[in-house]
N, C-alpha and C positions, 0 to 999 in steps of 0.2 A: 750343585756341587757341594755345597755346606752343608744343606739338609743328609745327603747321601754320608756325607762324613762322620756327621752326628748320629744318624741311624746304626753306619755300621759300628762306632765304637758302643752304643748303648746292647749291638746285637754280641758282641765279644766279652762285651762285663756280665749281660746277663746269664750268657755258657756258661763265664767263669764261673758265678755266682751259682746257678745251677749244678756244676761239676763239682763243688765244694759242698754242696747238699747234696748229695748221693754219696759220696765218697764218706762223710760224715756220718750219715745213716746207716751205712753198711759197716760202719768201723767197730769192732766187737768190744765191748766192753772187758777190763782188765780184771781176773776174777783170781783173790789169791786165795790158795788153801788154807785152811784153817787147821793146823797142825796136830794142836793140842786137845782137840776132839774129836774119839770114838762113838763109829755107825757101828749099831747090832741089827743084824738085818739074818733072816733066816738060820736061827743059831747058828751065824757065824759074826766076827768085827773085822772091822774095817777101816782105814782111813778115808778122807774123804775122796784123794786120788786112786784107790784100792776098791773103794764102792764103786767108782765112776769107769772105772776099768773095766770090770766085771761085768755090770749093770746095765753102763751107761749111763748118761746125763738124766736120763728120764726117771730114772727112781726117785729123783727128788720128787718131782710131780706126780707120781701115780702110785705115790703109797701114805700110808696115815702116819704120824707123828706122836712117839710119846717122849718128853725131853725130861729124864729122871734127873738129874742135874746139869750144871754148866757144860759137864765134860762127857754126855752120855745121851746120845739120841738112838731112841728104838726105833726102827720103822719095820710097818707091817703092811700087808697086803691087804687088810681090809680092816674097817672101822671094830667088827667085833673081835677082831684078835685083839687090836689096840686097847679095846676097852675092858676086856677082861684080864690083858695084862697090868691095866691100869689099875681095875679092881683087886687084884693080889695084891700090889706095891703099897694100897694106901696105909697098911698098919706100919710102916716105916716111914711114910710119908710127913705125917705130922703137921704140912700144911696143905692150905687149897689149892685147888688146880681152876687153871685157865685153859677156857676150849675158845679156838680159836674156828668158827664154820667159815667153809669155803662154798660160796653158791655158783653152781657153774652147770650149763649144758653135762659136762664130762663128770665122774663120777669125782665127789669132792673130796678134798683134804680137811680132817681136823687136827690140831696141836694140841694135846694135855700137857699142861707146864706145871711141874710146882714151885706155886709162886714165894716161897721161904728162899729160892736164890737169887741171886741179882742177873744172870744170864749174859753175860758180858759175851761169852763165847759165841751164844747163838745167837747177841746183836752184831757181833763181828761177822760171824758166819754167812747173813744174808746181804750186808752191806756190799756194795759194787755189784751187786748183781742187774740190775738196771741203772740207769739215770737218773730219774726222777719217780717220786711217787707223790700221791693227792690225797689227802682224807676227807672226810664229809662230816658232816654236825649231826646232830640227834642220837637217838639211843645208842649207837655205837660207834664207832671208826669203820666204814665201807672203803677201803681202797682195790681199785679196779687196775689192771692191768691188761694192755694189750700190746699186740706182736707188732712193733712199730715198722717194719720192713715191710710186711703186705698187707699192714691194716685189717686182719682176719683171724688172726691168733688167736689163742685161748687167753679169755678172761679171767682174772682170779678175783674173788671179792671177801677178805677176809673182815667178820664182824668182829669186833675186838670190845668186850663188855668195858664200859665206861671205868666200874671202880677199883679195875687191875690197870688203868689204862698209865699207871705211873710204874709199871713194873722193871720196865729199863731205863726208868729215869727219864727226865723231863727233855723231851724234843727225839727220842730215841725211837719212838712206838714204830714210826715208819721204817728207819734204819733196820731194825727188829725183823722186818716179815716182807722184805723185797724177793719179790720174784727170781729166779734161777734162769737167766736167759742173756744171750747174746746183747739182744736190745731189746728195749722198750719205749712206748710212751703212754703219755697220761690221754682218757677220752671216757666218755659217758655212754 
């Protein structure tokens, strides 16, 4: 009887723990809109909310970015258009550029950034899109994101060149490049 009572308690506790874990996994991450950032896409300007309403949140995954300054992000359907735009802007940029390469089975995205800006808005833009991120050592900083709900989601691999690692300030590189999604986990 005593053993039955103990095992019943353990079963109830285990069920409660599993139930909490499931609800925690499915709880969406709260994402705050960055109000003073303007997004340029297909010749039009949008706020983050407007861009999501018109094209859906996938537009943030499936476009190539050119960050002109801390308040303006230009999105393109392909890297060629993005690079052409970046080439035309070089004359007035005066600073270097930082390119982030995404290695994925799907078409990747790279982000070109004028390094003369501090990018606090860009840093805030990506923050809270995932709960955690992990960076590796070596030539660059690989950051891989996996879908946390079904464990089969799209993985992201950003290679950030070391010499530009401080563009976002100490300890903020990971915050600056968190993928936009409801929930992610870290894995390899």
